[in-house]
C-alpha positions, 0 to 999 in steps of 0.5 A, a space after each residue: 934195678 935190672 940193667 940191660 946192656 949189649 943183649 945181656 940182662 944184669 941184676 944188682 944184688 942187695 947190699 947184704 951181699 958184701 962178698 961175691 962168694 955169699 951171693 946165691 948161685 943160680 940153678 940155671 947153667 946158662 946164668 952166671 954170677 960175676 962181679 963188675 968193677 966200679 965204673 963212672 957213668 953219666 946217668 939220666 933218669 926217664 919215665 914210662 915203659 921202655 925197651 931196647 929201641 926206646 933206650 937207643 932213642 933216649 941215648 941219642 938225646 942224652 948224649 947231646 946233653 952231656 957236659 963237654 968234659 964228660 962228652 970227651 970221656 964217653 967210652 965206645 966199644 970195638 965197633 965204635 958204638 957208645 957203651 951204655 946200659 938202660 936200667 928198669 926199676 919197676 915191675 910191669 904192674 906199675 903205670 907208665 907215668 910212675 915207672 923209673 928208668 935210667 940210661 947209664 953212659 959209661 965214662 973213661 978216665 
């Protein structure tokens, strides 16, 4: 998937890349390859075309659906906003009703 969070776009590398050193290096100097430590998240799938503002609306809806024990563990950034990402799985050519997206809400311990 393509993961979007706080104005950044991230790509998940295929499982054949078992070490960070084996990931191909970008040719654009504005891009970086880095490993993100494992984390826990509450994940909610949804369909349709999506963008940042749509993801924000979905976030508000999904936060209300969290179990109480998960709601207590939601992580917030320094400005008090919920830490989340939205994932898009399909190329633009896929019809809206068939597109798969996710909201990932970061959870603390």
